[in-house]
Structures are given as C-alpha cells and as structure tokens.
N, C-alpha and C positions, 0 to 999 in steps of 0.2 A: 688725503692725496692732494698735492698741489699741481695744478695744470699750468704749463707755460702759456703766457698770453701771446699766442702766435696765430690763432685762428682769425680768418677774415671777419667772422661775426663779432669777436671780442674787440677787434680793432675798430669796427664800425660803431660799437656801443660806447659812446662817450659817457662821462660821469653824469649821473642823474642828480639834479639838485632838488632836495626835498622841500616840500611846501613849508614844513614847520620851521620856526625861527630857532628851535633848540638844536644847536650845532652838534651837541653830543649824541643826539638821537642816531645819526648816521653811523656812529661807531658801534651801535648796539644791534643794528638790523642787517639782515642778509636778504637782499631783494633778488629773487630769481632772475637771471638774465632776460628771459622772455617777458616777464612782468615789467622789468626795467625798460626794455625797448618799447613795449606798448605804451607805457606812461609817457616816455619821452616823445613818442610820435603822436600822442593824443588819441590813441585808439581806445576802444571800449574795454573796460576792465571791471569785473564784478568781484568784490571781496566776499570770501566765504569763511565762516567760523570753523573751529576745529573741535568744539565740545561734542559735535555729532560723532566724531571719531573716538574721542577719549571717554565720554560719559553718556552719549545719547543712545548708542546702539551696541549690541553685542558683536564680537568678532565672529565671522568675517563680514557680516552685513555692514558694519561701520565703514570699513575701507572700500568695500564694493560700492556703497552708496556715495561716498565722498568722491570717488573717481568717476562714477557715472554722472554726478552733478557737474563736475568740471567739464566732462565731455558734452553735456547738454548746453552748458554756457557757450562752449566753443561752437557747437552746431548752430547756435543762434547768433553768431557773429561777434561774440565778445570773448575775453580771456578770463577764466576763473582763477583767482588768486587766494588759495587757502592759507590762512594765517594761524601760526602756532608759536609756542616758545619751546625750543629744544636746547638743552644744556646751557641755558641762560641767554641764548641768542634769539632775537625776534626774527622769525622766518616768514617772509611774504612770498608765497608760491612754493609749495612743497614738492620735492621730488618723490618718486615712488618709494624709495628707501626710507625717506623721512616719514612718510605716511605710515609705512609698515612699523617703524620704530615706535610711534606713539599709539598705533592701533592695538599692538599686542601687549602693552603694559597693563598691569592690574590697576584698577581705579584708585587703590590706596597708594600707588607708586607715582601718580601723576595728578597735578592740581587742576582744578577748574578755576580759570583766571578771570577776575573782574578788575576794575580799575585799581582797587586797593592792593591787589596781589602782584601787580606788574613789577614794582620796584623790588619787592622781596624775592620774587622768583629770578629776576635778573641777577640780583646780588648773590644768591646761593647757587647760581648756575643750574637751576632746576628746569623741569619740563612741564608743560601744561597745555590744556586746550583752552582757547579763547572763547569767552561768552560774547553775547551781543555787545556789552559795554566795552570790553577790551578790544574787540574787533573793530568797533566804530572808531576808537581812539587811534589805533594804528593805521586804519584805512585813511582817516582824515589827514594824518601826518604825511602820508605818501601822496595824497591828492586823488584817492579813489572815492568817488562820490556815491556809489551804490553798493549795497551789501544785501545778500540774499541769505535768509535763514528759515528755520521751520516756524517757530513762534517765539515771541519776546516774553521776557519775564514781566511781573506785575505785582500788584498788591495781593498778598496771600489771603486766604479766605477768612482768617482771623486777624488780618493785618491791622484793623482798627483797634485791636487790643494789644497785639505784640509789636506793632510798628514794623513788621517784616515786609519791607517793600524792596523790590528788585532795583539794583543799581542801574539796570537797563533804562528805567524810566527817567532817572536823573540825567543819564548820558544823552538820551534823546532830547532833553531840554537844553543841552549846552554844546553839543557836537553836531555840526551841519552835514550829516550823512543821511541818505535816504535808505531806510530799512524796508525791504520787501519780505513780508512774512504772511503766514496764514492767521494773522491776528495774535491774540494773547492766549497763552496755554490754558486749556480747559480747566486745569486744576486750580486756577487762580480766581480771584474776585474781579470779574471783568468790568462791571459797572463802576466800582471804585477805581480800578486801573485807568479807565477812560477819563474819569474826573481828574485823577492825578495828572495825566498827560495834558489835559486842558490847562491845569494850573501851571504846568511847566512851559506852556506856549508851544506845544508840539502840534504840527498840522497832521491830522489823522484822516485818511481817506480809504474808501474801499476801491476795488478794481473790478470793473466789469459786472457791477451789481446795480440793478435798477433802483432798488428801494434803500440803498445805503446801509443794508443790514451787515453789521460787522461780524466777521467769522470768529470762531473760537477753536482754532487748531483742528481738532478731530472732526468737527461738524461745520456746516456752512453758515449757520446763523446762531449767534450768541444771544439773540433777543434784544441786543442793543443796537442803536443806530448812531452813525457819525454824520457830520455835516456835509461831506463831499464824496463824490464818486468820480473815478477816472475811467474813461471808456477805451483806453488803449495806450500803447507806448508813447505816442506823440503827445497826448495830453499829460502823461506823467513826466515826460522830458521837459515840457514847457513849465510845469510846476517846479521842477528842480532848478531850471534856469532862473526862474523868478526868485527862488530862495537865494541863489548865489548872487544875483544882481542886487537884491535888497541887503545883502551882507548880514543876514540874521544868523545868530549863533546857535539856533536850535535845528533839530533834524526833522525828518518827515517819516511817518509810519504809514505804509501802504498795506492794507489787508486784502490778501488774495484768497478767496475760498478754496478749500481742498476740492479737486475734481469730483463731480457728483458721484461717479461710479465707485469712488474710494471713500466717500464720506461715511463715518461711523454712525450707528444708531444712537441718538442723543440720550435716550433713557438708559441704554446699556452702559454708555460712557459715564453718565452721572452716578449710576450705581457702583461702577468700578472705582470711581474717584472717592466716593464716600467710604468704601471698604478699605482702599489703599491708605487714605488719610488716617483712619482709625488705627490701622496697623502701624503706621509711622509713629503716631503718638505713643502707642504701647511700647514700641522699641526704642523710644527716646531719640529719634532722628530729628534733627533740627538744622537751621541755617541753610547753607548752600548745598547740603547733602539731601535736602528734602525733594527738590525737583527731580534729580535723576532717580532717586528711590521710587517716587510716585510713578514716573513714566515706565520704569521697569516693572513695577507691581501691576500697573494697569495693563501692560502688554501681556503679562502672565494671566491675569484674570479674564481678559477678553480673548484668550487663546490666539494671540498674535494679530487680531484684527486691528488693534490700535497701532501696532508697528507697521502694518501694511499702509494704513492711512498716513502715518508719519513719513514713510519713505515717499509715497505718492505726492504729498504736499510739498516736500522739500524739492523734489524734482520739478514740480510745476512752478514753484517760486523762483528757482534758478532760471528756468526758461523765460519767465516774465521779466526778471531783473536784467537778463542779457538783452532782451529786445528793447527795454527802456534804455539801457546803457548804450546800445548801438545807435538808437535814435538820438541820444544826447551827443554822441560823438560825431554825428554827420556834419555839424557846423564846424567852422574853423576852430582849431585848437590853439590855445595860448599856454605857453609854459616858459619856465626860466632856465636858461642854459648859460652857465658860467657868469651869472649875474646879469645877463642880457635878456630882456623880454622878447620872445619870438612868437609870431603868429604863423601857423602852418595848417594847410588844408591837406588832409590825408586823402590822396588820390588812389584810385584802384585801376589796375590794368583791365582792359575790356576784351572779352573774347566773343566773337560772333561766329556761330557755327552750329553743327548738328547735335541733336539729342536723340539717342537711339536706345531702345530696350534690347539688350543683348541676350540671346538664348544660346548658351555654349553647350555643345554636346561632345563629351570626351568618350571616345570609343573604348569599350571593354573588349569587344572582339576585334580581330584584325580587319582593317579596311579592305574590301575586295578590290582587285585591280580593275574589274569591270562592274559597273552598277547593274545589278540583275533583278532588282525589285524585291529582294528578300528582306526580312526584318533582322536587324542587328542590334545588339545590346549596347547602350550608351548611357553615361551619367549626365543628366541635364543640370545646368546652373543658370539662373536668371539674374542679371545684374544691369546696372545703368551703364550705357556706353555712348559712343559717338565721339569723334575726335575732338570737336569743340568742347563738348560737355566734359570729357575726361581732362582736358587741359585746364578748363576753368576750375574744376574741383581741385585738381592738383595744385594750381597756383594759390587757390584760396586756402588750402591746408598748409602749404609751405610758406607762402608770403604773408598770409593773414588777411588778404583783401583781394576781391575780384568782382567784376560785373560780368554778366553773361546774357547775351541776346540769342534766343533760340525759339523753337516752336515744338509743341506736341499736339496730338489730337485729343478731342473731347470724347475719349473712350476709356475702357478699363485699362488698356495698356498705358495710356497717357497718365491716368491717375496713379498707377503703380510707379511709373517713371518719375513723376513729379515728387513723390514721397522719397525717392532715392537721391534726389538732388538736394544738397544742403540748403536749408531755408533761406539764407542770405542771397543765394544765387537765383532764387525763383522769381523775383519781382519782375524781371524783364523777359520771362519765358511766356510766350503767348500760347493760349489754348485755342486751337482752331477747330470749329465745329464741322467743317466740311471735309477734312482729310483724316486718314487713319494715322496713328502714331507710327513712326518708323520702327520696324522690327528687323533685327539682324540675327541670322542664325549662323553660328560658326561651328564647323566640324573639326575637331582635333583628333589626331591619332593617339595611340597609347602613350607615346613619348611626350605629348604636349605640343607637337607641331601642328599649325593650322593648315588644313588641306583644302578647304573651300569655304567661302563666305557667300551667303544668300541674303539679300536685303531689299527693302523697298524704301527709297529715299525721296519719293515725290513730294512729301510734305515740306521739305526744306526749300522748295521753290516758292513757298508762301511766306518766306522771310523777305518781305517786300521792301521797296525803296521807302515807302511811307513809314513802315515799321522801324527802319534804321534811322530815318530822319527824326522820329519822335525821341530818339535817344542821343541827339546831338550833344547834349550837355555832358553825358558820360564820355563821349568821344573827345570833346574839347578838354576834359580834365584828366584823361587817361595818359599815363606815361608811355604806354605802348598799346597798340591794337593788334589783336591776333585774329586772323580769319582762316577758315578752312575751305577746302575746294568744293564743299557741298552746296555753297551759295550759288544763286543764279548769277549770270553775267551782270544783270542790272543791279542786283544787291551788292556785288563786289565793286562795281563802278561807283555806287553811292558811298560805300564805306571808304573807298580810296579818295573820293572827291572831298569828303568831310575831313578825312585825315590830313589831306593836303591843305585844306582851308585853315585848320588849327595847328599845322606843323607838327603832326604826330607820326612817329615811325610805325610801320606796319610789319608784323611778323607773319609770314605766310606758311601754313602747314599744308602741303600738297595733297595729303590724304590717300590718294590712289593714283597709280600711273596713268589710268585712263582719263582722269580729269585734272591732272596736275598742270596742264597747259592753260587752263581757263583764263586766269587773270592776264596772261601775257599775250592774249589776243586783243586786249583793250588798248586804247591809245597810250603811247609811251609816257605822255605827260602825267598819266595816272599811275602807271606801273612803277615809275621811278620812286613812288612813295613806299614801295616794298623794299625795306632795307635788309631784312634777314629772311632766309628761307631754310627749311629743315627737311629736305627730300631724302629718300633712299636712292640707291644707284639707278633703279628703274625710273623713278619719278624725275631724277635729274636728267636722264636721257630725254624724257618727254619735254621738259622745260627747255633744254638746249635747242631742241628742234623747233619749239614754238618761238623762241627769241631770235634764233638765227634765220629761221625760215627755210632751212635746208635739212634734208634727211641726214642723220648720223649713222654711218654704216658699221661703226664699231659696236659689236654685240657685247652686252654686259650680262653678268651672271654672278649672283652672290656666292655660288659654289666654287668660283675660281680661286686658285691660291691667292693668298693675301697680297703677294707682290704683284701679280697680274691685275688684281682688283684695284690696287692703288695706282698702277700705271694708267688704267682706263679712266679712273676717277680724275687723275691729274689732267688727262687730255680733255675730258668734258668740262672740268672747272675752268680751264684756260679759255674756253669759248665764251663764258658768261661771267667771269669773276669781276669784270668792270661794272656790272649792273647792280651789284649788291655790296654792302659793307661786310657782311658775314654770311657764308654758306655753311650750314651745319649738316654735313653729309653723313648719314647714319649707315654703317656697313654691317648691320646685324651683329652677330656674335664676335666679329673681328674688332669692332670699335667705332670710332668717330673720326672723321677727317674734317678739319676746319679750313675753309678758304677765306682768308682775311684780306681786306682791301684798305688802301688809304692809310689814315692815321693809325688804325687798329693794327695793321701789319707793321707799320714803321716803329711804333712805340709800345704796343701791347697794352696800352692804357684801357681802363674800363669804358664801356659804351655809355654808361649813365653817370651823371653827377648826382649823388644821393642827396646833396644839400639842396639843390634846386629842382631835381627831378628831370632835368633837361637831357635830351639825347645828344651826346657830344659830337658825333660825326656830321650833324646837321649844321653845326656852327663853323666847322673848319674841316678841310679834307686835303690830303696829299694824294693826288691821282697817280695811277700807274705804279703804285707800290703794292706788291702782293706777297703773301706768305701762306704756306701750307703746313699745317701741324696735324700729325696723326696721333691719336690717343688709343691705346689698346684697351679693349673692354676687360674688366676684371671678371674672374670666374665666379659664378653664382651657384650656391648649393640650394637644395630644397625648393626647386622651381615648382610652383603650383599652377601658374597661369601666365601666358605670354601675351594676352590680348591688349594689355594697357601699358606695357613696358616703354614703348616708344613715346607715348603721350606723357608718361611720367617723367621720362628724360627731358622732354621739352619743357614741362612744368618746372622741373628743378633748374634747368638752364636759364629760363626766363626769370625765375625768382632770384637767381644769383646775379643776373644782369642788373636787375632793379636794385639790388643791394650794393651795387658798385664793385663787384668782384672782378678780378682779371679773368682772362679766358680759361686758364688752367683750373681755377676754382669753380668756374661755371660748369665746365665739363665734369669735374669731380662731383659736384652736387647733383648734376644730371644723372650720372652713373649711380649714385646712391639712391636717388628717387626711383630709378628704373629697377634697381635690385630689390627695393621694398615692394614694388609692384609685382615683380616676378614671384615673390614669395607670398603673395596675397591671393585669395580666391577671387577677389573683385578686381576690375580693371584699374581702379584707384584704391589704394589701401585705406582702411578705416582710419589709420594714423601712420604717417611716415616715421615720426620720431616721438618718443614719449615726452621729451622736453628739449629745450634749447641746448642743455648741456650734452645730452646724447647726440644731438645733431652736430654740435661743435667738435666733440671727440671723434665721431664717425668721419667727419669731413677731414680732420687732421690725419686720420689713418688712411683715408682714401687718397689724400694728396701724397702721402709718403710712398704709396704703392703705385701711383699713376705713372705710366710710362709714356713720355712725350717724345715724338720724333719729328724734326723739321725735314720737310721734303723739298 
C-alpha cells in the first residue's frame, strides 16, 4: 500500500541524512518515521537486534518479549529501534506486522545474519534476524550509539582448536557502538573471549558491580574480572562521549548482571551446557547453528529456567540501555541536515500540577436517588490521575518529551502512585513526609457517567515557590508551560513570573469550576502570560466573572441544545477573547469551540515555529481580530472510562501545537487522543498509537471526517 504524503507529520519529517559516507546505503534501508524523527531531533534511540525474534526464543515468547523490550525502552525515555532484514530491505524500527512476519517463520526459512551475510541477503531479497555484529554495523551507519542485547558471542569452548570465534568480537573492535549486554553467553569460553576483546582494543566494563566481576549471561559472576565498573547511566554516558571525542573506531561492551531473583544456579547451567554441547557434536551441528541449538537445548534441560533468566536479563539490559541513551541525549545534539551542520537542544514542555491516585467505582447496582446508608455493589479500579499528571503523561507519550513538577506523600499511596508515573517524569516529583498523597474517589453510574468526585487536595499547596524556583532551568528551556488550578496562588504567581522572565507562553487548565478563577485574581502583568486556556462551559463562566469583575447572569448548561450552547458560549467568549491568543472551549460530547485572536484568527498559521521552538504570537500580533470555529466531536464506540478524555484531548492538542500543526490538525489529534483515552481503562492509555504510521493514518482519517464550522 502506498500512502499519499499529505499528513502533517510526514510534511514535518524532512529527509534524514545518514552518518555513513556510503550513499547507496540509503537506497537499501527503510527507517521507520518515528525512528527517523528521533534521530533528526537528537533524541534517545536504542538499537535492538532481531535474532531474539528469529532464533532466540520460540513463538509467541519471541514477539511478546521483543514488543515488551521496546515498551521498556520507551518507558525509560528512549525509543527502541528493532533492526532486521525483510525481503532484502534493511528495516530499522519494525511495525507489528513486520515483527509477526519474521516471528512466525521456521528457522530454516530465515537467516541469522552477521557481517558476511548482509550483502548476500540483500542481493537475494531474503529475510533474516540481525546478530550483534550486523546490528552494530547498521546502527552505526544510522548514528545510533547504543545497542541492547542479551549476550554477545565469543570464543567457543574449543575455539583454540577450531578457531570458532564470533564475528561479534571483531565488530566490537572496529565499530564504535556501545553494546549493553549481560556479558558473554555462558556456553562460550569467557576467559579467552575477554582476552580476545583486549587484543581488539575493546573497552569492557561492568555496570553496578563493586568488584568488577563480569557476568556470564545466565548467572551474575563468570569468575572473571574486568578493569572498569560503571556506577550508573551518567558514568556510562560520559564514557561513550569520551569514545566519540577520541574518535576511536572500537566499541564498548558493558556487562549488566541478570537481576538476582532471576539468576540461574551456576552448577545446573554448567551441567546443562555440557550435556547440550555433547548432543550438538553427536548431531553434527556446527557454525552459526551451534548457539541457537545450545540455547534451545539448555532451556529444555533446565525445564524453562534458563529461558526465564534470558527474558529477564534482556528486559533489564533494555532498561539500562535506555537510561544511558537518555542521559547521553540530554546535552546539545549535533546532526547534519542537507549538508549543513546544526546544533539543537531538545527542549521539553513543562507541566506543573496535581498528582492524584484515582479510585474509580463503577456501579453495578442502580445509584439510589437518595443516599440511605445501604451497601451497593460497585467495581473498583485504581489508577494514576490528577489533571497535571494526566497531561504530562499524555504529552510524554505523544510528543516524546515532557518535564513534570508535582508532589506526593511519603506513604503507601504515594509509593503506588510514583510507580504509575513514567520514570522520566518522576525526577521533579517531590515526596513530602508531612502530607498524605492526594486520593480522589470517583463514582460512575452503570453507563459510565461520573456522578460525584470526592478528593483531598491539600498536599498540592506544598508545591511551593521555592520548589518551582529550583526548576527555573526547565522553565527557561520549555517551549510551553502548562499549569493546572490545583496550585496555590503563590505557586501560580511564581510560575507566571518566571515564564514572563524567560518569555515562555503559559497554557492554563482550569481543572474545576470552583477554582478556575484563581490565576485571574493575580496582577494583570502576570496573567497576561497565560496565552491559551482550555475550560469547559462552566469553568469559562467562572473565568469571565473573575476577569470582568461582574456577575454573569446567563446560565449555562451542557444539556442545552447545541445551538443554545453555542450562543451562550459566543456571548461568554466575546467578554474575554482579547485576553488570550486561543481559548479551547470543550463542550463535552458536542465538540470543541475555538476562540482565536490576533494573527491566529487572521491567518490561521501555527502557534509555534518548529525550527526555532519560538511562540509566534509573542513576536507579532494583530489586535481586535477574532474568529470562532466549532468542531463537532466524533462518535466513539466501546467507551470504557471517561475520567481522562479531556486531559488526553489537551495532551494531543498541545503536542500538535509543538509540532507546528494548524488549528484543524491540532483539534483532530486532540480528538484522536481523547478517543483512545475513552477506550482505555486508565485515565491515560498505555499507548495512544502503536507507531507513527498508525498515528499518521489515523490523523488523516480524522481530518477527513472532522466537521468545521465558522461562527
């Protein structure tokens, strides 16, 4: 299928220029759009091999593990790029369909590819899984510095006689890629392998090990020691930077021990290896077929214990590699674009707001008209919530980067909530010893409508001025700052003052009609920094009264006919539209009404310049020009939860703004994100889209069906 290049994402993704000087390479490789964009923007990317899918594990554990590994890389702030050869094409970043295609093939139908096999497989248009050596070559050509795998090849146990030495070792000596693994596979001669790596000039280090004891795949200690140990991702990133600055042509091997609870018994593994090796010799198995045969035989002999250890160590290595890659990407990124060298700092939007543990109760019985103290049956669901937290996680999953300032208590609820927050968002979440974590109980009727919300929000008053000031650097580099109304007046004033100092636009999420007024009681010199707001009709009513200082007697109600609702909305918007560049008025199941001001109303141009990251209305503005556009909400099937749909809409809308999309595309992506949230059990879906292609196709469809009306 050929897709027409009309989506805003594909327009925004300019041609990536490969690191390699081999021009023909680009004609042989298909880089997934998401990988392409991350490389262009200098974001963290981790290469992943595909022999785990084709030869390492049986189906369906192979594809389940591969997908879980990619998700773990994502959860730790990087992008996993699985590499394979399919029908003669080098694929960097596999779709679900491509993974399925190679996962279901018999091993005699698909090759295990090292350096020597690459030209042959491309020539015959064959398919195969890349080994450590092949993955390193392709990763380096694309500019991916870090590669996560299970274990590397080495000198075979009789290698001093047969000269059976893995090409992985030679590749480590001539390709400057860092390989994160659990050492050398236990089936090999580890002392001789380490000697060979030293001869090749490869820097070998352990990770998080006090005595530098090198791991041997299934167990944590091979009995061999290496010269260096790395105590965390920062030390590892510094080592990789030094390798790049010295322009050495060799790689780095980092040995990460298998997690202790999954480590196999060393005596059991040794006995299994001896038995499997003898069986291989008797069956005449040799060459590159030996390793997969031995691993499968050992798994059978150990009744699956070795396979459990294999899966655990691969997951752990992916996590460590992602953390190192993210640390490496924090500094300014340099890349080549159309022959021109460009330095770019990847900036993250900043969200300051509430983190809440949501306890959702969905009634099985009918809700009584009068509370009578009786016990009624309900299904409970516990999830992470809070407007600020939901928006931060949504932006992180859609845009790929975000910072988040919030607070939780030093209690069991706080510990549970922190685990639910993606790891890259946790660094600026304070743990307060003196306050209880915010708990919100939501009661839904049988149809999914929320009937009452009970919550304690006191802890958010402890997001202090000092706490926000400590993160001034994040404010100064953020393209946009999002605040919710759970903050104290003092905290809001501090955030607005720093935003003003660094000329950063503020997006205000009112949160609740009872507290939507809060920032507009502050001095106008500060509130003018709020350029975009996203109220519902009730919150808009509160904001209008706060800004104008007079009561608004027109009653609003979401249950009004849409024509009546729009008339009342137009009246309210006219009273405050000069105060903001954009008002995103959410009207529930009816849709969204945008109130646009100045240049945005006159030209319809994007709010952000994606090349510079600057907010355009701050540089020029045409006053007293207004526009109202109504977008009808699409119908959504299979609704499972309504608690996070509005926050996901906001996350999608902000993501589209930062990508430089026009208003229609921003609304379309917002609706898509809200739809995914409605169909998810959690307030924020585990994943909005499986990949960039799905997002692009879905956005094209949403745009075709989106109904826009100018009022």
